[in-house]
C-alpha positions in Angstrom: 129.5 61.0 15.7 129.1 58.5 18.5 130.9 58.3 21.8 132.6 55.3 20.7 134.1 57.2 17.7 135.5 59.9 19.7 139.2 59.4 20.3 141.4 62.0 21.9 144.6 60.5 22.9 146.6 57.6 21.1 150.1 56.2 20.5 151.6 55.6 16.9 154.8 54.2 15.8 156.7 56.3 12.8 159.9 55.1 10.5 161.1 57.3 8.2 163.0 55.9 5.1 166.5 55.2 4.6 168.6 57.0 2.3 169.7 55.3 -1.1 173.4 54.1 -1.6 175.7 56.1 -4.0 176.6 54.2 -7.1 180.6 53.3 -7.6 180.0 52.8 -11.3 182.8 53.5 -13.7 181.9 54.8 -17.3 182.1 52.1 -19.7 180.7 52.3 -23.7 182.3 51.1 -26.9 186.1 52.6 -27.9 185.9 53.6 -23.7 187.6 51.0 -21.8 188.7 52.8 -19.0 186.0 56.0 -18.7 185.9 57.8 -15.2 183.7 57.3 -12.1 179.9 58.2 -12.8 178.0 56.6 -10.1 175.1 58.9 -9.2 174.1 59.8 -5.8 171.3 57.9 -3.7 167.7 59.1 -3.2 166.2 60.6 0.2 164.1 58.4 2.2 160.8 59.3 2.7 159.9 61.6 5.3 157.0 60.8 8.0 154.7 64.5 7.8 151.7 65.3 9.9 149.2 67.3 8.3 146.1 69.3 9.4 142.9 68.3 7.9 139.9 70.5 9.2 137.4 67.8 8.0 138.5 65.6 11.2 137.0 66.2 14.6 138.6 63.1 16.4 142.0 60.7 16.1 139.6 57.8 15.7 140.8 57.1 12.0 144.2 56.1 13.7 143.2 54.0 16.3 143.5 50.9 14.2 146.6 52.1 11.9 149.3 53.1 14.4 152.1 52.3 12.3 153.6 54.4 9.5 156.8 53.3 7.9 158.3 55.6 4.7 159.7 54.3 1.7 163.4 53.7 1.2 165.4 56.1 -1.0 166.6 54.3 -4.2 170.1 53.6 -5.0 172.2 55.7 -7.5 173.0 54.3 -11.1 175.3 54.9 -13.7 175.5 58.2 -15.7 175.6 59.7 -12.7 171.9 58.9 -12.4 170.3 60.0 -8.8 168.0 57.5 -7.3 164.6 58.0 -6.6 163.5 59.7 -3.2 161.5 57.4 -1.1 157.5 58.3 -0.8 156.4 60.5 2.0 154.1 59.3 4.6 151.3 61.6 5.6 149.4 61.3 8.8 146.2 63.8 8.9 145.1 65.1 12.2 142.3 67.4 13.3 142.9 70.8 14.1 144.1 71.1 17.8 146.5 68.0 17.8 149.6 68.1 20.1 152.2 65.5 19.4 154.6 64.4 21.8 157.6 62.2 22.1 156.2 59.1 23.8 159.3 58.5 26.3 160.3 62.3 27.0 156.7 63.4 26.9 158.6 66.8 25.2 155.7 68.7 23.5 157.2 68.6 19.6 154.5 71.0 17.9 150.7 71.4 17.8 148.8 71.6 14.6 146.4 74.7 15.2 145.9 76.0 11.7 144.3 74.7 8.4 146.9 73.7 5.4 149.9 73.2 8.3 152.3 70.7 7.5 155.1 69.3 9.9 157.8 66.9 9.2 157.8 64.4 12.1 160.9 62.4 11.1 163.1 63.1 8.3 163.9 60.7 5.9 168.0 59.6 5.6 170.0 61.2 3.4 171.1 59.6 0.3 174.8 58.6 0.0 176.9 60.3 -2.6 178.2 58.4 -5.7 182.1 58.0 -6.7 181.6 60.7 -9.2 181.8 63.3 -6.2 185.1 62.0 -5.0 187.0 62.2 -8.1 190.4 64.1 -8.0 193.7 65.0 -9.4 195.2 62.1 -7.4 192.6 59.7 -7.3 190.6 59.8 -10.8 188.8 56.3 -10.7 187.5 56.2 -7.0 185.8 52.8 -6.4 184.0 53.8 -3.3 180.8 55.7 -2.7 178.7 56.6 0.7 175.8 54.4 1.8 172.8 56.2 2.6 171.8 57.4 5.9 169.5 55.7 8.0 166.2 56.6 9.0 164.6 57.5 12.4 162.2 55.7 14.1 160.1 56.5 17.3 156.8 56.2 19.3 154.8 59.4 19.8 151.5 60.5 21.5 149.0 62.5 20.0 146.9 64.3 22.1 143.6 66.1 21.1 142.2 69.6 22.5 139.1 70.6 20.5 139.2 73.7 18.8 135.5 75.4 19.7 134.5 78.9 20.3 132.3 78.4 23.2 132.8 75.7 26.0 129.7 74.2 28.1 131.1 73.9 31.7 128.9 72.4 34.5 128.4 69.6 36.7 126.7 66.6 35.3 122.7 66.7 34.5 123.1 70.2 34.2 121.3 70.2 30.8 124.7 70.7 28.8 123.8 68.0 25.9 120.1 69.3 26.0 121.2 72.9 25.3 123.6 71.7 22.6 121.1 69.7 20.7 118.5 72.8 20.7 121.3 75.2 19.6 123.2 73.2 17.0 122.0 69.9 14.6 124.3 67.8 17.2 122.6 64.8 18.7 124.6 63.7 21.7 123.0 61.4 24.2 120.5 62.7 26.8 119.1 61.1 30.0 118.1 62.2 33.6 121.3 60.7 35.4 124.5 62.2 35.9 127.5 61.5 33.4 125.5 60.7 30.6 128.2 62.7 28.1 131.5 60.6 28.5 133.1 62.1 25.5 133.0 65.7 24.5 130.5 66.9 21.8 130.7 69.4 19.1 127.9 71.7 17.5 127.7 74.5 15.0 125.6 77.2 16.0 123.8 78.9 13.1 123.6 82.8 14.0 122.3 85.7 12.0 123.1 86.4 8.3 124.4 82.7 7.8 127.5 83.2 10.4 128.4 80.6 12.9 130.1 79.7 15.9 131.3 76.1 17.4 130.1 75.1 20.6 131.5 72.1 22.8 129.7 70.2 25.4 132.5 68.9 27.9 131.5 65.9 30.0 130.5 67.1 33.4 133.0 68.4 36.4 132.7 67.0 39.6 134.8 68.4 42.5 138.4 67.2 42.5 138.3 67.1 38.8 141.4 68.5 38.5 143.5 65.9 40.4 141.6 63.3 38.0 138.7 62.3 40.0 135.8 61.2 37.4 136.9 61.9 34.2 139.8 64.4 35.2 142.3 65.7 33.0 140.6 63.7 30.0 138.3 66.6 29.5 139.6 69.5 31.4 142.2 69.9 28.5 139.2 70.4 26.2 138.4 73.8 27.9 141.8 75.2 27.1 141.4 76.4 23.6 137.9 77.5 23.8 137.4 81.4 23.7 134.3 81.6 25.9 133.3 79.5 28.8 129.4 79.2 29.4 128.9 77.8 32.8 125.6 76.1 33.2 123.9 75.7 36.5 120.4 74.2 36.9 117.3 76.8 38.4 116.9 73.6 40.9 120.4 74.0 42.5 120.6 74.1 46.1 123.1 76.7 46.0 124.2 78.4 42.5 126.7 80.6 43.9 128.5 77.9 45.7 128.3 75.5 42.5 129.7 78.0 40.4 132.6 78.8 42.7 133.4 75.1 42.8 133.3 75.1 39.2 135.7 77.9 39.1 138.0 76.3 41.3 138.1 73.3 39.5 139.3 75.3 36.2 141.8 77.5 38.2 143.7 74.0 39.5 144.0 72.6 36.1 145.1 75.7 34.6 144.7 79.3 36.1 145.0 80.7 32.5 141.4 79.5 32.2 140.2 82.3 34.1 141.4 85.0 31.8 138.9 84.0 29.2 135.2 85.6 28.6 132.7 83.7 31.1 128.7 83.5 30.9 126.4 82.1 33.3 123.5 80.8 32.0 120.7 79.2 34.8 119.3 76.0 32.8 115.8 74.7 33.4 114.6 78.2 33.9 110.6 77.2 32.8 110.0 75.9 36.3 110.7 79.5 37.7 108.1 82.2 37.9 108.9 85.9 38.2 109.1 85.9 41.8 111.3 82.8 42.1 113.7 84.3 39.5 113.9 87.6 41.7 115.0 85.6 44.9 117.3 83.9 42.8 119.0 87.1 41.5 119.8 88.2 44.7 122.0 84.9 45.2 123.7 85.1 42.2 127.4 85.2 42.1 129.3 88.6 41.3 131.5 89.6 38.6 129.5 87.4 35.9 126.6 88.2 33.4 124.0 86.0 34.2 120.7 84.9 31.9 117.9 82.4 32.8 117.1 80.1 29.9 115.4 76.6 29.2 116.5 74.4 26.6 113.0 72.7 26.5 110.8 75.4 26.2 112.8 77.6 24.0 113.3 80.4 26.9 116.2 82.8 26.3 118.1 81.2 23.9 118.3 83.9 21.2 119.5 86.5 24.1 122.0 83.7 24.9 123.2 83.7 21.5 123.4 87.6 21.0 125.5 87.3 24.5 127.9 84.7 23.2 128.4 86.4 19.8 128.9 89.6 21.1 131.6 88.2 23.5 133.0 86.3 20.7 133.5 89.7 18.5 134.8 91.9 21.4 
């Protein structure tokens, strides 16, 4: 998936169908000139339904199709015939999509499970035909109910990636390189900051044909929780990751300080992120000898397990996958 194809936020307009009107027909046939009422009910207007599609990873397919209108219900007819229900319209979204009312910003529902369908807007009910209004005192009612109007509104769709592991680190820490080595993903890689401008997903192949999903989140900078850099646009993608894998390069001036800054940005964005399992990987470790590693170990942050890895030299990657898999299955 190219960066331009990743869409994690957009607005859509939806309009459900109007219910069909009831019929005021009076029964007529040969030798029966004054039959009773037999007008049928109107059909229901079409719903607007949001449906989960596990094969989608982005909202890109909705980028150029933001207006959804369901079909109106058919009118009732003679012989108590009910009008046809309006055809429902389905909006398919990836797992992890949040739907908000665009005006009030109220969260209406979230799509997090496969085979989920949620009615976004109900179609209008069909009106009752005159057959429903007959009585002993009014045996030939010549009126029926009109159909109820459908509903319309603007909605905001927001995607939070569903991944098992989220990569957290400053720009140019080696997150995209690690993703490309562990998975078949092909993120953009270069030796300058902010190479990654959109999240990337990859599937890690583990032992016995088991897999887990890892997400490369664009690099964090200090002040990201207040919206600096890419701010909230990427921090929200970390919220649904089971494990946070912090990546700090071996040539960092102060590993402990960088880790503290990253942790503080997550805390300011959402304190619940600190409750997730965490693992620290020192990337680009192929430039270190054993003596330097021992020196760095003395300055590492406390309370988090640390591994030395190198994506280029393929060092420590098996141990990294073992530790991630163990954390995922605790």
